[in-house]
Steps between C-alpha positions, in 0.01 A plus 500: 500500500521172312788254536667406170636151422859614568409628843484873410215716613304698245306797643203650319218752550145397426247785449143487369198267515605138535273394215618789273674460168861414596774736390868431586691827547877517430635801692756752383859535605444672832154396610296195575203551725155556346399662822708805399315536171241771541136386542584141405240353735217712347624451149518120519149486662363722231654289213443165665873428492722305741855634472779268626840662519795265562828656610796387299796324668682713755232772492251572776451172697609264225821306563798564254581263221863543412594452137141505378388563148205720401311196380537323835227717647230316302562188709451700818173654373376163384527368862317814627221471232449129585491583879233765437317278253532752219450290189521783251586863554607833349846646560602863538861614514630852570845641402753235603207262561409504135761241400384274777135530390603397149710214633194373678297515183780315318541226761145444618330496160127451510474586871564860414191667351672828395775733607533877552846659533539864598814712458672163444864435419564301176766246424660736253760628738578573862386854617864597574573441130176643354503825305240738631546425867636796684875502533498509877267206518710305248817565693347393833365177354827428321688535831242272665543231233880523519531533884206335668670415827613862586150617407347247731715606791425867444135433458471308822679777685257753362182299572466604862516862399221444241293321754522806737451745216291320236426827315855480351382200291219703351726792425753277324232333284342835414842634395528223238137535378366695202435861606130449420471227758668672792188681612320159534797346680516795739150419636513357847312182415734428203812573706376267774423221256842523333691514827303210654559280187873565506546445870299180499689372196833574665399376839770228502757724336561630143668178381171368353433821312859500354473128412174564324662754266800272435258213419323713237818619328642147486238407232143389488538137397217501244394677179203734493373332189443191718243677720160376382271707730365834395711782646392863570792737504445823682765770492551875552660674208689728739645214711859604596583169678376253239479681164197425282730317256482203746125479425558513127762224516260275685211575267712408199588161649180386673257300286179631667512843659327836524701812581363795696723806496421809711678800357478702823611236746840395637598195702269524799149496363419140589328580825279769345415280203466170680121472459526565126784248460316230691166569343649474151690185586182322630345533155767271343359176351737233393461428124397165361794277413451564125478872538797703376677754726375858466765748613399864510573834649274744691598853587380627840411867521385606848204281585428396136618181345506486120412179326802280420635494144531144377 
């Protein structure tokens, strides 16, 4: 925990060698703890990476921040980075954490060495208004956006049941995944990781998770063209929760980016591809001030990365 200037507590997970290359991890909508990510200790030791994962307000052990904006999180992270003496660092954001990762890059400027976003939402439109998202998912999110208080009450009533029977969480997530991913999600280790992440994130109730979604759909507060850091966009072409069009929208707006599309993957390939994502991110070098931006696209096929087209 760190104590923020307004008295709130910010919880975080810190994994990897203390002298490793610092990477700040922005978690997805239903998960926060890096401990639930498979083989994270071995992976960070192998890459020489120190992963620091702050929990957003109201999620995990972090205190809520009513009325917050997406960009407010940068001030919290700045306090954490200073406390841990992280002068410059990389940032990774997954799914709903992607907008926060880009907000950090926008707000913290030269302190952010590079960014990777995986299965990330874009500012082009809320998921419950996005074509390509399954109808049942759109309807559920639309009801959540319109009626957050009833959803909070029902969610808090259901939480004790999920705590006693955590396998329900895994089954619900698998039901909304791409069919090609369901075998992976059915593995015991994956089910345990997903359930642990959700239950830790909702430890204080579901209000933080609901507030996080409402914060995202209320607007980002900055333009993607204002993000100076190099951004790596990773996305599965078969993602049913965040259609690949989100990745294309971001690529069109960001001044420096590379795009890695896996035609066989859906929404949940971050854990299986984490080493590749981090390894690629660590190769980023900030250009000299006179150097022009060089956007490009790479297509990912299996384990092969094709060279970007500039």
